[in-house]
DRENDO-1510 file (C-alpha; in Angstrom, 1 decimal, always signed):
<recs>
REC; n; res; u; v; w
REC; 1; UNK; +0.1; +0.2; +0.1 .
REC; 2; UNK; +1.4; +3.5; -1.1 .
REC; 3; UNK; +1.7; +6.3; +1.2 .
REC; 4; UNK; -0.9; +8.0; -0.7 .
REC; 5; UNK; -3.0; +5.0; +0.0 .
REC; 6; UNK; -2.3; +4.7; +3.5 .
REC; 7; UNK; -3.5; +8.7; +3.6 .
REC; 8; UNK; -7.0; +7.9; +2.1 .
REC; 9; UNK; -7.7; +5.0; +4.4 .
REC; 10; UNK; -6.9; +7.2; +7.4 .
REC; 11; UNK; -9.2; +9.7; +5.9 .
REC; 12; UNK; -11.5; +6.8; +5.8 .
REC; 13; UNK; -11.3; +6.4; +9.6 .
REC; 14; UNK; -12.0; +10.3; +10.7 .
REC; 15; UNK; -15.1; +10.2; +8.6 .
REC; 16; UNK; -16.4; +6.7; +10.2 .
REC; 17; UNK; -15.3; +8.7; +13.7 .
REC; 18; UNK; -17.3; +11.6; +12.9 .
REC; 19; UNK; -20.4; +9.8; +11.6 .
REC; 20; UNK; -20.3; +6.5; +12.4 .
REC; 21; UNK; -20.6; +5.4; +8.9 .
REC; 22; UNK; -19.5; +6.1; +5.2 .
REC; 23; UNK; -20.8; +5.5; +1.8 .
REC; 24; UNK; -18.8; +4.3; -1.2 .
REC; 25; UNK; -20.2; +6.9; -3.7 .
REC; 26; UNK; -19.7; +9.7; -1.2 .
REC; 27; UNK; -15.7; +8.6; -0.3 .
REC; 28; UNK; -15.4; +8.2; -4.3 .
REC; 29; UNK; -16.2; +11.8; -4.7 .
REC; 30; UNK; -14.3; +12.7; -1.6 .
REC; 31; UNK; -11.2; +10.8; -2.2 .
REC; 32; UNK; -11.1; +11.7; -6.2 .
REC; 33; UNK; -10.4; +7.9; -6.7 .
REC; 34; UNK; -13.2; +5.1; -8.7 .
REC; 35; UNK; -16.0; +3.2; -6.4 .
REC; 36; UNK; -13.8; +0.1; -6.8 .
REC; 37; UNK; -11.3; +1.4; -5.3 .
REC; 38; UNK; -12.6; +2.5; -2.2 .
REC; 39; UNK; -14.3; -0.8; -2.0 .
REC; 40; UNK; -10.7; -2.6; -2.0 .
REC; 41; UNK; -9.5; +0.4; +0.8 .
REC; 42; UNK; -12.6; -1.1; +2.9 .
REC; 43; UNK; -11.9; -4.5; +2.3 .
REC; 44; UNK; -8.2; -3.9; +3.7 .
REC; 45; UNK; -9.5; -1.6; +6.7 .
REC; 46; UNK; -12.0; -4.8; +7.7 .
REC; 47; UNK; -9.1; -7.3; +7.7 .
REC; 48; UNK; -7.4; -4.8; +10.0 .
REC; 49; UNK; -10.7; -5.1; +11.8 .
REC; 50; UNK; -11.0; -0.9; +11.8 .
REC; 51; UNK; -14.4; -1.1; +10.2 .
REC; 52; UNK; -17.5; -3.1; +9.4 .
REC; 53; UNK; -18.3; -3.3; +5.8 .
REC; 54; UNK; -22.7; -3.1; +4.8 .
REC; 55; UNK; -24.3; -2.7; +1.8 .
REC; 56; UNK; -22.9; +0.3; -0.1 .
REC; 57; UNK; -20.3; +1.2; +2.5 .
REC; 58; UNK; -19.4; +1.0; +6.1 .
REC; 59; UNK; -20.0; +1.5; +9.7 .
REC; 60; UNK; -18.1; +2.1; +12.8 .
REC; 61; UNK; -16.9; -1.0; +14.4 .
REC; 62; UNK; -17.6; +0.1; +17.8 .
REC; 63; UNK; -21.4; +0.3; +16.8 .
REC; 64; UNK; -21.8; -3.4; +16.6 .
REC; 65; UNK; -18.6; -4.5; +18.9 .
REC; 66; UNK; -19.3; -6.0; +22.2 .
REC; 67; UNK; -16.6; -6.9; +25.0 .
REC; 68; UNK; -16.1; -10.0; +24.7 .
REC; 69; UNK; -16.1; -12.2; +28.3 .
REC; 70; UNK; -12.6; -13.0; +30.5 .
REC; 71; UNK; -12.1; -16.5; +29.1 .
REC; 72; UNK; -12.2; -15.5; +25.0 .
REC; 73; UNK; -10.4; -12.4; +25.5 .
REC; 74; UNK; -7.4; -14.3; +27.2 .
REC; 75; UNK; -7.0; -16.6; +24.3 .
REC; 76; UNK; -7.1; -13.7; +21.8 .
REC; 77; UNK; -3.8; -12.4; +20.6 .
REC; 78; UNK; -2.3; -14.3; +23.6 .
REC; 79; UNK; +1.3; -14.2; +22.3 .
REC; 80; UNK; +1.3; -10.5; +22.0 .
REC; 81; UNK; -0.4; -10.0; +25.3 .
REC; 82; UNK; +2.0; -12.1; +26.4 .
REC; 83; UNK; +4.9; -10.3; +25.6 .
REC; 84; UNK; +3.8; -7.0; +26.5 .
REC; 85; UNK; +2.9; -8.3; +30.1 .
REC; 86; UNK; +6.3; -9.6; +30.7 .
REC; 87; UNK; +7.6; -6.3; +29.3 .
REC; 88; UNK; +5.3; -4.0; +32.0 .
REC; 89; UNK; +7.0; -6.0; +34.6 .
REC; 90; UNK; +10.2; -4.5; +33.9 .
REC; 91; UNK; +8.6; -0.8; +34.5 .
REC; 92; UNK; +7.9; -2.1; +37.9 .
REC; 93; UNK; +10.4; -0.9; +40.8 .
REC; 94; UNK; +10.9; -2.3; +44.0 .
REC; 95; UNK; +8.6; -0.2; +46.7 .
REC; 96; UNK; +6.3; +0.9; +44.2 .
REC; 97; UNK; +2.9; +1.2; +45.2 .
REC; 98; UNK; +1.0; +0.5; +41.9 .
REC; 99; UNK; -2.6; -0.3; +40.4 .
REC; 100; UNK; -3.1; -3.0; +38.2 .
REC; 101; UNK; -6.5; -2.7; +35.6 .
REC; 102; UNK; -8.4; -6.1; +35.1 .
REC; 103; UNK; -8.3; -7.4; +31.4 .
REC; 104; UNK; -6.4; -10.2; +29.1 .
REC; 105; UNK; -3.2; -8.2; +29.3 .
REC; 106; UNK; -2.6; -6.7; +32.5 .
REC; 107; UNK; -3.1; -10.5; +33.7 .
REC; 108; UNK; +0.0; -11.3; +31.8 .
REC; 109; UNK; +2.0; -8.5; +33.6 .
REC; 110; UNK; +0.4; -10.3; +36.9 .
REC; 111; UNK; +1.4; -13.9; +35.8 .
REC; 112; UNK; +5.4; -12.8; +34.9 .
REC; 113; UNK; +5.4; -10.8; +37.9 .
REC; 114; UNK; +8.6; -12.0; +39.3 .
REC; 115; UNK; +11.5; -10.6; +42.0 .
REC; 116; UNK; +10.0; -7.4; +43.1 .
REC; 117; UNK; +10.7; -6.6; +46.6 .
REC; 118; UNK; +7.9; -4.7; +49.0 .
REC; 119; UNK; +5.7; -3.5; +46.4 .
REC; 120; UNK; +2.1; -2.5; +47.2 .
REC; 121; UNK; -0.4; -3.9; +44.8 .
REC; 122; UNK; -4.1; -2.3; +44.2 .
REC; 123; UNK; -6.4; -4.3; +41.8 .
REC; 124; UNK; -9.9; -4.5; +40.7 .
REC; 125; UNK; -9.4; -8.0; +39.1 .
REC; 126; UNK; -10.5; -11.2; +41.0 .
REC; 127; UNK; -8.8; -13.3; +38.6 .
REC; 128; UNK; -5.5; -11.2; +38.8 .
REC; 129; UNK; -6.2; -11.2; +42.8 .
REC; 130; UNK; -6.2; -15.1; +42.8 .
REC; 131; UNK; -3.0; -15.4; +40.8 .
REC; 132; UNK; -1.3; -12.9; +43.2 .
REC; 133; UNK; -2.0; -14.5; +46.3 .
REC; 134; UNK; -0.6; -17.7; +45.2 .
REC; 135; UNK; +2.8; -15.9; +43.6 .
REC; 136; UNK; +3.0; -14.1; +47.0 .
REC; 137; UNK; +2.5; -17.2; +49.1 .
REC; 138; UNK; +5.4; -18.7; +47.2 .
REC; 139; UNK; +7.8; -15.5; +48.0 .
REC; 140; UNK; +8.0; -15.1; +44.3 .
REC; 141; UNK; +7.1; -10.8; +45.1 .
REC; 142; UNK; +7.2; -9.2; +48.5 .
REC; 143; UNK; +4.7; -6.6; +49.8 .
REC; 144; UNK; +0.9; -5.9; +49.8 .
REC; 145; UNK; -2.6; -7.0; +47.9 .
REC; 146; UNK; -5.3; -4.8; +48.2 .
REC; 147; UNK; -8.4; -5.8; +46.9 .
REC; 148; UNK; -11.0; -2.6; +45.5 .
REC; 149; UNK; -13.9; -2.9; +46.9 .
REC; 150; UNK; -17.0; -2.4; +44.7 .
REC; 151; UNK; -20.0; -4.2; +42.3 .
REC; 152; UNK; -18.8; -7.5; +41.2 .
REC; 153; UNK; -19.1; -8.0; +37.3 .
REC; 154; UNK; -19.2; -11.7; +36.8 .
REC; 155; UNK; -18.7; -11.7; +33.4 .
REC; 156; UNK; -15.7; -9.9; +33.4 .
REC; 157; UNK; -14.3; -10.6; +37.0 .
REC; 158; UNK; -13.8; -7.3; +37.8 .
REC; 159; UNK; -15.4; -4.8; +40.5 .
REC; 160; UNK; -16.7; -1.4; +39.5 .
REC; 161; UNK; -19.2; +1.6; +40.6 .
REC; 162; UNK; -19.9; +4.1; +43.0 .
REC; 163; UNK; -18.2; +1.8; +45.9 .
REC; 164; UNK; -15.1; +1.7; +44.0 .
REC; 165; UNK; -14.4; +5.3; +43.3 .
REC; 166; UNK; -15.9; +6.7; +46.6 .
REC; 167; UNK; -12.7; +3.9; +47.8 .
REC; 168; UNK; -10.3; +5.2; +45.5 .
REC; 169; UNK; -10.8; +9.2; +46.5 .
REC; 170; UNK; -7.9; +9.0; +48.9 .
REC; 171; UNK; -5.9; +6.5; +47.4 .
REC; 172; UNK; -2.8; +7.5; +45.4 .
REC; 173; UNK; -0.4; +5.3; +43.4 .
REC; 174; UNK; +3.0; +5.5; +41.4 .
REC; 175; UNK; +2.1; +3.8; +38.2 .
REC; 176; UNK; -1.2; +2.6; +37.1 .
REC; 177; UNK; -1.1; -0.4; +34.1 .
REC; 178; UNK; -4.5; +0.5; +32.1 .
REC; 179; UNK; -6.3; -1.9; +29.8 .
REC; 180; UNK; -8.2; -0.7; +26.9 .
REC; 181; UNK; -10.8; -1.5; +24.3 .
REC; 182; UNK; -9.3; +0.9; +21.6 .
REC; 183; UNK; -7.1; +3.8; +21.2 .
REC; 184; UNK; -7.5; +6.3; +18.6 .
REC; 185; UNK; -5.9; +9.6; +18.0 .
REC; 186; UNK; -9.0; +11.7; +18.1 .
REC; 187; UNK; -10.8; +9.5; +21.4 .
REC; 188; UNK; -7.8; +8.5; +22.9 .
REC; 189; UNK; -8.1; +5.5; +25.2 .
REC; 190; UNK; -11.9; +3.7; +25.1 .
REC; 191; UNK; -14.0; +0.8; +27.0 .
REC; 192; UNK; -16.9; -0.9; +26.2 .
REC; 193; UNK; -18.1; -0.3; +29.6 .
REC; 194; UNK; -19.0; +3.1; +31.3 .
REC; 195; UNK; -18.6; +2.2; +35.0 .
REC; 196; UNK; -15.2; +0.4; +34.6 .
REC; 197; UNK; -13.9; +3.7; +32.3 .
REC; 198; UNK; -15.1; +5.6; +35.5 .
REC; 199; UNK; -12.7; +3.9; +37.3 .
REC; 200; UNK; -9.7; +4.0; +34.8 .
REC; 201; UNK; -10.3; +8.0; +34.8 .
REC; 202; UNK; -9.8; +8.1; +38.8 .
REC; 203; UNK; -7.0; +5.9; +39.4 .
REC; 204; UNK; -5.5; +7.9; +36.2 .
REC; 205; UNK; -6.3; +10.9; +38.1 .
REC; 206; UNK; -4.4; +9.4; +41.3 .
REC; 207; UNK; -1.7; +7.9; +39.7 .
REC; 208; UNK; +1.9; +9.4; +39.1 .
REC; 209; UNK; +2.5; +7.6; +35.9 .
REC; 210; UNK; -0.4; +6.0; +33.5 .
REC; 211; UNK; +0.9; +3.0; +31.5 .
REC; 212; UNK; -1.6; +1.2; +29.0 .
REC; 213; UNK; -1.1; -1.6; +27.7 .
REC; 214; UNK; -2.6; -2.4; +24.5 .
REC; 215; UNK; -1.8; -4.8; +21.4 .
REC; 216; UNK; -2.0; -4.0; +18.0 .
REC; 217; UNK; -5.7; -5.5; +16.9 .
REC; 218; UNK; -7.0; -2.1; +18.9 .
REC; 219; UNK; -4.9; +0.4; +18.0 .
REC; 220; UNK; -6.9; +2.9; +15.7 .
REC; 221; UNK; -10.4; +1.8; +16.9 .
REC; 222; UNK; -12.8; +3.2; +19.2 .
REC; 223; UNK; -15.0; +1.8; +21.4 .
REC; 224; UNK; -17.8; +3.3; +23.6 .
REC; 225; UNK; -17.0; +5.2; +26.4 .
REC; 226; UNK; -13.7; +7.6; +26.4 .
REC; 227; UNK; -11.4; +7.2; +29.6 .
REC; 228; UNK; -8.9; +9.7; +28.9 .
REC; 229; UNK; -6.9; +11.4; +25.8 .
REC; 230; UNK; -3.4; +10.7; +25.1 .
REC; 231; UNK; -2.1; +13.6; +27.2 .
REC; 232; UNK; -3.3; +11.9; +30.0 .
REC; 233; UNK; -1.0; +9.1; +29.2 .
REC; 234; UNK; +2.8; +8.8; +30.3 .
REC; 235; UNK; +3.4; +5.2; +28.4 .
REC; 236; UNK; +2.0; +3.0; +25.9 .
REC; 237; UNK; +3.0; -0.7; +26.0 .
REC; 238; UNK; +2.2; -2.5; +22.5 .
REC; 239; UNK; +3.4; -5.2; +20.6 .
REC; 240; UNK; +4.1; -3.1; +17.4 .
REC; 241; UNK; +5.7; +0.2; +16.6 .
REC; 242; UNK; +3.1; +3.0; +16.7 .
REC; 243; UNK; +1.3; +4.2; +13.1 .
REC; 244; UNK; +3.9; +6.2; +11.5 .
REC; 245; UNK; +1.4; +9.3; +11.5 .
REC; 246; UNK; +1.4; +9.4; +15.0 .
REC; 247; UNK; +5.1; +10.7; +15.8 .
REC; 248; UNK; +4.3; +14.0; +16.5 .
REC; 249; UNK; +0.9; +13.4; +17.8 .
REC; 250; UNK; +2.8; +11.3; +20.9 .
REC; 251; UNK; +5.6; +14.0; +21.1 .
REC; 252; UNK; +3.3; +16.8; +21.3 .
REC; 253; UNK; +1.6; +15.0; +24.3 .
REC; 254; UNK; +4.8; +13.6; +25.9 .
REC; 255; UNK; +3.7; +10.1; +25.3 .
REC; 256; UNK; +6.5; +7.4; +25.5 .
REC; 257; UNK; +5.6; +4.4; +23.3 .
REC; 258; UNK; +7.2; +0.8; +23.7 .
REC; 259; UNK; +7.5; -2.1; +21.7 .
REC; 260; UNK; +7.4; -5.5; +23.8 .
REC; 261; UNK; +9.5; -7.5; +21.8 .
</recs>
């Protein structure tokens, strides 16, 4: 795909961000290309999971997507998530106070947690709690484990809600490891679930460093609830390099993009 082609695809995604849908004939006029070329761009973007083709055009993928249950998320892009989680452990120092999100990628951080001394861990993840307890019992790390309270989401094994927000009012952490369902230039990091998103917003406000753990399939994808702008994020850890046209935006917002190799 040529640079011009990539720019046209980005324009299609920008139009989707605004209106939620695009039509082939209208895109042909806007991009000054044939309808056949537009359909090729839409085919490519659908393969990249950036949109959903419909008769006569395409719609934003966030309009029909739902958050998969925990079991399904754990097996999707599992190798990439493992690399991200393993890399993220290197960002934790002894004596840190950290918060770890619920999510299949932060869970890989938990599973790879090794040789850290006197760390304090807050989490909203019921699944992560079980793993952390086992690792602590075997002296794989030392410190404290604190489960945040709130309403239990049995599908996604997390706690959220007003009780969780209330508990966070007087809590501050050094580093917060965040899961997100989407990351775009315009919308920042987004979630399918507003109650989860509210907890994330509060923790970002109360953390010295906010670190997003996200695999390549979610880059350029927007979901239903905005959790934060790029300017609110300090570090993004992914399995791929950032898109080329994000270079200036990341520098402007002082966001460091790290690749987990």
